[in-house]
KEMAR-540168 format. One line per 2 residues: number of its first residue (from 1); for each residue x, y, z of C-alpha. Coordinates in nm, 3 decimals. Layout:
NUM	X,Y,Z | ... $
//
This chain:
1	-0.010,-0.014,-0.002 | 0.127,0.359,-0.082 $
3	0.103,0.422,0.304 | 0.351,0.196,0.405 $
5	0.547,0.091,0.105 | 0.938,0.052,0.104 $
7	0.985,0.220,0.426 | 0.990,0.571,0.237 $
9	0.793,0.837,0.364 | 0.430,0.783,0.321 $
11	0.280,0.977,0.034 | -0.057,1.030,0.223 $
13	-0.219,1.274,-0.050 | -0.159,0.995,-0.312 $
15	-0.282,0.734,-0.069 | -0.626,0.943,-0.013 $
17	-0.676,0.975,-0.375 | -0.632,0.589,-0.466 $
19	-0.815,0.519,-0.135 | -1.125,0.767,-0.273 $
21	-1.138,0.564,-0.560 | -1.183,0.262,-0.447 $
23	-1.390,0.372,-0.166 | -1.652,0.530,-0.419 $
25	-1.661,0.173,-0.602 | -1.770,0.017,-0.256 $
27	-1.438,-0.128,-0.089 | -1.531,-0.112,0.283 $
29	-1.179,-0.132,0.344 | -1.079,0.178,0.168 $
31	-1.367,0.343,0.286 | -1.224,0.286,0.645 $
33	-0.879,0.391,0.587 | -1.005,0.702,0.397 $
35	-1.190,0.775,0.706 | -0.889,0.737,0.912 $
37	-0.693,0.990,0.669 | -0.962,1.255,0.732 $
39	-0.969,1.186,1.078 | -0.605,1.271,1.117 $
41	-0.571,1.511,0.855 | -0.308,1.306,0.672 $
43	-0.272,1.354,0.279 | -0.630,1.546,0.312 $
45	-0.773,1.847,0.531 | -0.876,1.726,0.862 $
47	-1.250,1.696,0.872 | -1.413,1.498,1.107 $
49	-1.746,1.475,0.915 | -1.569,1.332,0.612 $
51	-1.438,1.074,0.863 | -1.805,0.981,1.012 $
53	-1.930,1.010,0.628 | -1.691,0.702,0.536 $
55	-1.703,0.521,0.866 | -2.047,0.487,0.813 $
57	-2.021,0.344,0.462 | -1.788,0.085,0.546 $
59	-1.968,0.021,0.895 | -2.291,-0.030,0.711 $
61	-2.112,-0.259,0.496 | -2.004,-0.469,0.812 $
63	-1.646,-0.339,0.865 | -1.574,-0.400,1.240 $
65	-1.328,-0.161,1.259 | -1.520,0.105,1.082 $
67	-1.797,0.015,1.334 | -1.608,0.068,1.650 $
69	-1.435,0.410,1.491 | -1.778,0.558,1.427 $
71	-1.902,0.450,1.762 | -1.612,0.656,1.895 $
73	-1.721,0.953,1.693 | -2.085,0.933,1.814 $
75	-1.943,0.915,2.160 | -1.724,1.210,2.148 $
77	-1.934,1.422,1.895 | -1.619,1.469,1.653 $
79	-1.812,1.538,1.305 | -2.153,1.475,1.426 $
81	-2.362,1.573,1.738 | -2.307,1.339,2.042 $
83	-2.548,1.041,2.005 | -2.472,0.798,2.310 $
85	-2.742,0.550,2.180 | -2.602,0.546,1.809 $
87	-2.249,0.477,1.969 | -2.373,0.197,2.147 $
89	-2.563,0.044,1.878 | -2.209,0.040,1.670 $
91	-1.987,-0.072,1.990 | -2.251,-0.376,1.992 $
93	-2.187,-0.439,1.602 | -1.827,-0.436,1.633 $
95	-1.849,-0.634,1.970 | -2.049,-0.919,1.841 $
97	-1.818,-0.958,1.559 | -1.533,-0.998,1.822 $
99	-1.347,-0.687,1.858 | -1.208,-0.683,2.212 $
101	-1.183,-0.315,2.224 | -1.561,-0.259,2.138 $
103	-1.647,-0.528,2.375 | -1.456,-0.339,2.671 $
105	-1.648,0.006,2.558 | -1.973,-0.158,2.528 $
107	-1.906,-0.296,2.883 | -1.847,0.030,2.992 $
109	-2.144,0.174,2.840 | -2.353,-0.096,3.064 $
111	-2.133,-0.022,3.367 | -2.219,0.353,3.375 $
113	-2.528,0.369,3.198 | -2.423,0.571,2.885 $
115	-2.636,0.528,2.607 | -2.833,0.221,2.767 $
117	-2.950,0.167,3.100 | -2.696,0.046,3.361 $
119	-2.692,-0.330,3.376 | -2.392,-0.469,3.577 $
121	-2.459,-0.806,3.488 | -2.448,-0.712,3.103 $
123	-2.116,-0.499,3.162 | -1.979,-0.827,3.358 $
125	-2.031,-1.045,3.065 | -1.875,-0.795,2.822 $
127	-1.599,-0.766,3.013 | -1.549,-1.113,3.040 $
129	-1.587,-1.154,2.673 | -1.334,-0.891,2.615 $
131	-1.091,-1.058,2.871 | -1.147,-1.374,2.686 $
133	-1.022,-1.197,2.362 | -0.703,-1.085,2.532 $
135	-0.788,-0.767,2.722 | -0.619,-0.784,3.051 $
137	-0.789,-0.418,3.154 | -1.118,-0.586,3.130 $
139	-1.045,-0.828,3.425 | -0.971,-0.562,3.659 $
141	-1.262,-0.353,3.530 | -1.490,-0.637,3.608 $
143	-1.391,-0.690,3.980 | -1.574,-0.436,4.110 $
145	-1.873,-0.529,3.929 | -1.862,-0.899,4.014 $
147	-1.875,-0.796,4.366 | -2.199,-0.635,4.339 $
149	-2.346,-0.908,4.143 | -2.549,-1.201,4.295 $
151	-2.421,-1.551,4.234 | -2.664,-1.637,3.990 $
153	-2.634,-1.339,3.767 | -2.235,-1.387,3.782 $
155	-2.308,-1.782,3.673 | -2.524,-1.656,3.383 $
157	-2.291,-1.367,3.264 | -1.990,-1.610,3.272 $
159	-2.203,-1.904,3.100 | -2.308,-1.621,2.821 $
161	-1.945,-1.520,2.796 | -1.794,-1.865,2.752 $
163	-2.057,-1.937,2.489 | -1.982,-1.634,2.293 $
165	-1.909,-1.691,1.943 | -1.837,-1.395,1.713 $
167	-2.066,-1.328,1.432 | -1.994,-1.270,1.071 $
169	-1.981,-0.920,0.950 | -2.310,-0.746,0.989 $
171	-2.442,-0.444,0.829 | -2.651,-0.152,1.013 $
173	-2.716,-0.250,1.355 $
//
């Protein structure tokens, strides 16, 4: 890819040009990378609105990393008004595909009632899934929640986490 070719200094403007061509032809991967260039202002003028637009196209096509990036944009209000419920929907879409960072963020939303009603059992389950996928911070974050849950809630959440199987790419949540 032009971004990383031959250890040379990346030509972000040229990359943006080619990524746009591929993105306009429907490549979710190109849409996601183009969104990242807009967010960082590399090769194009920094434009969070364009980042939202291209991430949304890729997310709608089921691209988990774009779904996660879009969730963060909705959570922070960059390029779009803050929308916590939309953020949760996109975190869930990426989490269900197995993206550990999205699972962790979704757990936090349930833990703190951000865009969803507080549900500590659901938070504990998603932290357990994220931990199963290698996020050590999820173990730390889940400990105080576990102390607040009833034994049957812990058992059910742990069973659900153990049974979790990532879904194939899914489009708009």
